[in-house]
Backbone as JSON, one array per atom type, in Angstrom:
{
  "sequence": "MAIFKLEKIKVNDILAIKDMEIGTNKVTCITGQSGSGKSTLLRLLNRLDDPDEGKIYFDQKPIHAINPLLLRSQVVMVPQTPVIFDGTIRDNLQIGCTFSRIKPVDDQRLKKNARKVKSG",
  "N": [[-60.08, 203.02, 66.15], [-59.41, 205.67, 64.23], [-61.66, 207.86, 62.24], [-61.42, 209.98, 61.34], [-58.41, 211.52, 60.7], [-56.23, 213.88, 61.27], [-53.13, 215.74, 60.6], [-50.95, 217.95, 61.42], [-52.16, 220.72, 60.82], [-53.13, 223.44, 59.0], [-54.74, 226.57, 59.12], [-54.68, 229.8, 57.41], [-54.73, 232.17, 59.8], [-56.12, 230.92, 61.47], [-56.81, 228.98, 62.61], [-54.83, 225.62, 63.91], [-53.76, 222.91, 63.97], [-51.8, 219.99, 66.24], [-51.96, 217.37, 65.73], [-54.55, 215.56, 65.38], [-57.14, 213.28, 66.15], [-60.59, 211.58, 65.18], [-62.38, 209.37, 66.64], [-64.18, 206.58, 65.57], [-68.01, 205.75, 64.81], [-68.6, 207.54, 67.48], [-69.84, 210.25, 69.26], [-69.05, 213.08, 68.71], [-68.38, 216.46, 70.29], [-67.2, 219.96, 69.31], [-66.17, 221.99, 71.04], [-65.67, 225.84, 71.79], [-64.42, 229.25, 71.96], [-66.08, 231.92, 70.27], [-64.41, 232.37, 67.09], [-62.56, 230.7, 67.4], [-61.91, 228.66, 65.56], [-63.93, 226.53, 65.15], [-66.11, 226.17, 63.29], [-64.46, 226.15, 60.82], [-62.62, 223.91, 61.26], [-65.04, 222.18, 61.08], [-65.78, 222.77, 58.56], [-63.64, 221.48, 57.21], [-63.65, 219.08, 57.95], [-66.12, 218.21, 55.49], [-65.02, 218.84, 53.45], [-65.57, 221.63, 52.41], [-63.89, 223.4, 52.41], [-60.31, 223.67, 52.09], [-57.23, 222.78, 54.04], [-54.81, 225.02, 54.38], [-51.97, 224.0, 55.0], [-50.71, 220.88, 55.64], [-52.57, 217.42, 56.51], [-55.45, 215.62, 56.02], [-57.3, 212.52, 57.12], [-59.55, 210.32, 55.92], [-61.52, 207.39, 57.23], [-58.95, 205.87, 57.03], [-58.03, 207.13, 54.34], [-56.63, 209.59, 52.22], [-58.49, 212.55, 52.55], [-58.79, 214.55, 50.46], [-58.99, 212.93, 48.06], [-61.44, 211.72, 47.92], [-64.84, 211.64, 46.9], [-66.66, 214.6, 47.73], [-69.18, 214.08, 47.8], [-69.68, 211.74, 48.62], [-68.47, 211.54, 50.7], [-69.45, 213.63, 52.29], [-71.99, 212.2, 52.36], [-71.62, 210.77, 54.39], [-70.9, 211.87, 56.64], [-72.04, 213.87, 58.91], [-72.96, 217.17, 59.65], [-73.95, 219.86, 61.93], [-75.39, 222.31, 61.77], [-74.68, 225.57, 63.44], [-77.13, 226.9, 63.47], [-79.76, 225.47, 63.12], [-81.38, 224.09, 59.96], [-84.28, 223.96, 59.18], [-86.87, 222.52, 57.08], [-89.5, 223.01, 54.95], [-92.64, 221.67, 56.33], [-93.9, 219.05, 58.28], [-92.27, 218.35, 62.07], [-92.04, 215.58, 61.77], [-91.73, 215.49, 58.83], [-89.35, 216.55, 58.94], [-87.24, 215.61, 60.31], [-87.16, 212.81, 58.78], [-86.16, 214.09, 56.69], [-83.24, 213.29, 56.09], [-82.98, 210.74, 55.49], [-84.09, 210.54, 52.97], [-82.68, 212.3, 51.48], [-80.82, 210.4, 51.61], [-81.4, 208.66, 50.59], [-82.46, 206.65, 51.38], [-84.49, 204.04, 53.12], [-87.0, 205.64, 54.63], [-87.45, 205.75, 58.81], [-89.6, 204.07, 60.78], [-92.68, 205.51, 62.51], [-92.33, 204.88, 65.05], [-89.76, 204.28, 66.03], [-88.92, 206.68, 65.43], [-90.09, 208.18, 67.67], [-88.87, 206.65, 69.58], [-86.63, 207.47, 69.79], [-86.53, 210.14, 70.12], [-87.49, 210.28, 73.0], [-84.97, 209.66, 73.58], [-83.41, 211.8, 73.42], [-84.87, 213.79, 74.96], [-84.55, 212.58, 77.48], [-81.88, 212.93, 77.5]],
  "CA": [[-59.76, 203.33, 65.14], [-60.32, 206.67, 63.85], [-62.3, 207.68, 61.28], [-60.67, 211.01, 60.73], [-57.08, 211.85, 61.69], [-55.32, 215.6, 61.39], [-51.58, 216.08, 60.94], [-49.79, 219.81, 60.97], [-53.58, 221.27, 59.75], [-52.97, 225.17, 59.42], [-55.8, 227.52, 57.97], [-54.63, 231.2, 57.79], [-54.04, 232.56, 61.47], [-58.06, 230.67, 62.54], [-56.9, 227.51, 63.15], [-53.53, 225.09, 63.9], [-53.71, 221.56, 65.13], [-50.74, 219.51, 65.75], [-52.31, 216.44, 65.44], [-56.28, 215.03, 66.14], [-57.89, 211.83, 65.72], [-61.63, 211.65, 65.84], [-63.01, 208.05, 66.8], [-65.29, 206.01, 64.88], [-68.89, 205.75, 65.77], [-68.34, 208.62, 68.52], [-70.43, 211.85, 68.69], [-67.88, 214.82, 69.09], [-68.84, 217.95, 70.22], [-66.58, 220.76, 69.34], [-66.66, 223.54, 71.47], [-64.69, 227.27, 72.17], [-65.21, 230.77, 72.12], [-66.18, 232.95, 68.8], [-63.5, 232.76, 66.22], [-61.59, 230.04, 67.76], [-61.95, 227.71, 64.42], [-65.16, 225.4, 65.19], [-66.81, 226.01, 62.17], [-63.53, 225.72, 60.22], [-62.81, 222.3, 61.44], [-66.04, 221.42, 60.05], [-65.82, 222.52, 57.04], [-62.38, 220.83, 56.57], [-63.93, 217.72, 57.52], [-66.88, 217.89, 55.09], [-64.56, 219.02, 52.24], [-65.91, 222.89, 52.01], [-62.9, 223.97, 52.61], [-58.73, 222.83, 52.27], [-56.43, 223.64, 54.63], [-53.02, 225.65, 53.8], [-50.99, 223.03, 55.71], [-50.92, 219.48, 56.56], [-53.2, 216.2, 55.99], [-56.65, 215.37, 56.47], [-57.25, 211.2, 56.27], [-61.08, 209.76, 56.41], [-61.19, 206.26, 56.86], [-57.82, 205.91, 56.61], [-57.47, 207.53, 52.93], [-56.58, 211.25, 52.26], [-59.71, 213.04, 52.23], [-58.82, 215.52, 49.41], [-58.57, 211.78, 47.11], [-62.3, 210.91, 48.46], [-65.55, 212.53, 46.31], [-67.09, 215.47, 48.48], [-70.46, 214.15, 47.95], [-69.75, 210.7, 49.19], [-67.84, 212.09, 52.16], [-70.71, 214.48, 52.97], [-73.25, 211.4, 52.75], [-71.26, 209.31, 55.52], [-70.24, 212.85, 57.76], [-72.9, 214.82, 59.34], [-72.41, 218.26, 60.24], [-75.05, 220.08, 62.74], [-74.83, 223.85, 61.88], [-75.0, 226.45, 64.58], [-78.52, 227.53, 63.38], [-80.18, 224.58, 61.81], [-82.09, 224.46, 58.5], [-85.71, 223.57, 59.39], [-87.53, 222.7, 55.56], [-90.95, 223.16, 54.65], [-93.36, 220.0, 56.53], [-93.52, 218.6, 59.85], [-91.41, 217.51, 62.32], [-91.59, 214.26, 61.17], [-90.53, 215.56, 57.48], [-88.24, 217.34, 59.19], [-86.77, 214.14, 61.13], [-86.89, 211.99, 58.27], [-85.04, 214.27, 55.29], [-81.99, 213.07, 56.02], [-83.26, 209.88, 54.97], [-84.95, 211.24, 51.8], [-81.14, 212.76, 50.69], [-79.29, 209.57, 51.64], [-82.21, 207.62, 49.5], [-82.89, 204.73, 52.06], [-86.21, 203.57, 53.26], [-87.63, 206.48, 56.01], [-87.61, 204.82, 59.29], [-91.34, 203.95, 61.21], [-93.16, 206.54, 63.79], [-91.97, 204.13, 66.53], [-88.48, 204.66, 65.9], [-88.82, 208.34, 65.77], [-90.45, 208.17, 69.13], [-87.97, 205.57, 70.61], [-85.32, 208.17, 69.52], [-87.24, 211.39, 70.37], [-87.41, 209.95, 74.29], [-83.6, 209.71, 74.57], [-82.58, 212.88, 73.5], [-85.83, 214.38, 75.84], [-84.04, 212.6, 78.64], [-80.86, 213.23, 78.07]],
  "C": [[-60.23, 204.68, 64.7], [-60.51, 207.14, 62.49], [-61.88, 209.05, 60.71], [-59.33, 211.56, 61.14], [-56.17, 213.4, 61.07], [-54.11, 215.7, 61.73], [-51.71, 217.28, 60.49], [-50.83, 220.57, 60.41], [-53.21, 222.76, 60.09], [-53.85, 225.67, 58.48], [-55.67, 228.67, 58.13], [-53.86, 231.19, 59.2], [-55.54, 232.13, 62.0], [-57.28, 229.5, 62.77], [-55.57, 226.62, 63.12], [-53.79, 224.28, 64.62], [-52.65, 220.79, 64.5], [-51.35, 218.19, 65.16], [-53.73, 215.89, 66.36], [-56.86, 213.79, 65.26], [-59.47, 211.83, 66.2], [-62.2, 209.9, 65.63], [-64.6, 207.4, 65.92], [-66.59, 205.2, 65.69], [-68.8, 206.1, 66.93], [-69.18, 209.84, 68.0], [-69.5, 212.58, 69.45], [-68.39, 215.74, 69.04], [-67.41, 218.57, 70.06], [-66.55, 222.34, 69.77], [-65.68, 224.62, 71.59], [-65.5, 228.58, 72.08], [-64.94, 230.93, 70.75], [-64.85, 232.82, 68.3], [-62.16, 231.76, 66.32], [-61.15, 228.5, 66.66], [-62.94, 226.21, 64.36], [-65.12, 225.15, 63.76], [-65.54, 225.96, 61.19], [-63.22, 224.6, 60.37], [-63.66, 221.71, 61.05], [-65.93, 221.41, 58.9], [-64.72, 222.02, 56.09], [-63.03, 219.61, 56.95], [-65.35, 217.3, 56.63], [-66.31, 218.64, 53.38], [-65.36, 220.58, 51.64], [-65.04, 223.56, 52.2], [-61.76, 223.35, 52.41], [-57.97, 223.69, 52.98], [-55.17, 223.79, 54.19], [-51.83, 224.62, 54.01], [-51.76, 221.78, 56.06], [-52.1, 218.69, 55.89], [-54.27, 215.68, 56.61], [-56.61, 213.64, 55.57], [-58.66, 211.22, 57.21], [-60.98, 208.74, 56.34], [-60.22, 205.62, 56.5], [-57.35, 206.29, 55.04], [-57.9, 209.0, 53.07], [-58.01, 211.78, 51.89], [-59.74, 213.85, 51.04], [-59.02, 213.96, 48.15], [-60.37, 211.28, 47.21], [-63.9, 212.84, 47.47], [-66.45, 213.34, 47.34], [-68.42, 214.9, 48.36], [-70.56, 213.06, 48.76], [-69.27, 210.99, 50.35], [-69.13, 212.75, 52.89], [-71.88, 213.67, 53.28], [-72.95, 210.61, 53.83], [-71.01, 210.37, 56.73], [-71.13, 213.58, 58.06], [-72.18, 215.7, 60.12], [-73.62, 219.21, 60.5], [-74.61, 221.23, 62.5], [-75.08, 224.64, 63.03], [-76.61, 226.97, 64.8], [-79.3, 226.44, 62.18], [-81.27, 224.97, 60.93], [-83.29, 223.93, 59.16], [-86.61, 223.82, 57.63], [-89.45, 222.86, 56.18], [-91.51, 221.49, 55.26], [-93.32, 220.31, 57.7], [-92.3, 218.22, 60.39], [-90.61, 216.47, 62.11], [-90.85, 214.6, 59.69], [-89.83, 215.8, 57.73], [-86.71, 216.19, 59.7], [-86.39, 213.07, 59.72], [-86.12, 212.66, 56.91], [-83.69, 213.83, 55.15], [-81.85, 211.19, 55.15], [-83.53, 209.83, 53.51], [-83.61, 211.6, 51.17], [-80.5, 211.95, 50.63], [-80.16, 208.04, 50.72], [-82.17, 206.3, 50.22], [-84.07, 205.06, 52.66], [-86.2, 204.65, 54.85], [-87.72, 205.38, 57.39], [-89.41, 204.98, 60.18], [-91.17, 205.05, 62.43], [-92.82, 205.94, 65.23], [-90.79, 204.38, 66.65], [-88.35, 205.62, 66.18], [-89.2, 208.27, 67.06], [-89.46, 207.72, 70.24], [-86.62, 206.89, 70.71], [-85.56, 209.66, 70.11], [-87.18, 211.42, 72.39], [-85.84, 209.85, 74.56], [-83.07, 210.44, 73.96], [-84.06, 214.08, 74.37], [-84.59, 214.3, 77.16], [-83.21, 212.45, 79.0], [-79.63, 212.27, 77.81]]
}
């Protein structure tokens, strides 16, 4: 099942997508040359911008019918230049929990996930 479904998307002369689906519980990497529309696509998926043409669905609902703040609490966009908040590395790793108003994870879980990232 797709969490995002895009149909006939056009944004200026920057981006044109005939059809595209992004699956549930998947990590999706978007690659391409500078100016190919990667950031534009991510902005569309986070409702920071709207397409000139076409339709975008999130969890089978039209994305324009979803509160942008609710959508952004469920969809993570990692920018090319990451934001570093004041505080420790631990504080920065936990900031998403703070923003989402969920209980921070314990240090054991942080270490376990850090080892996964380190080992690739």
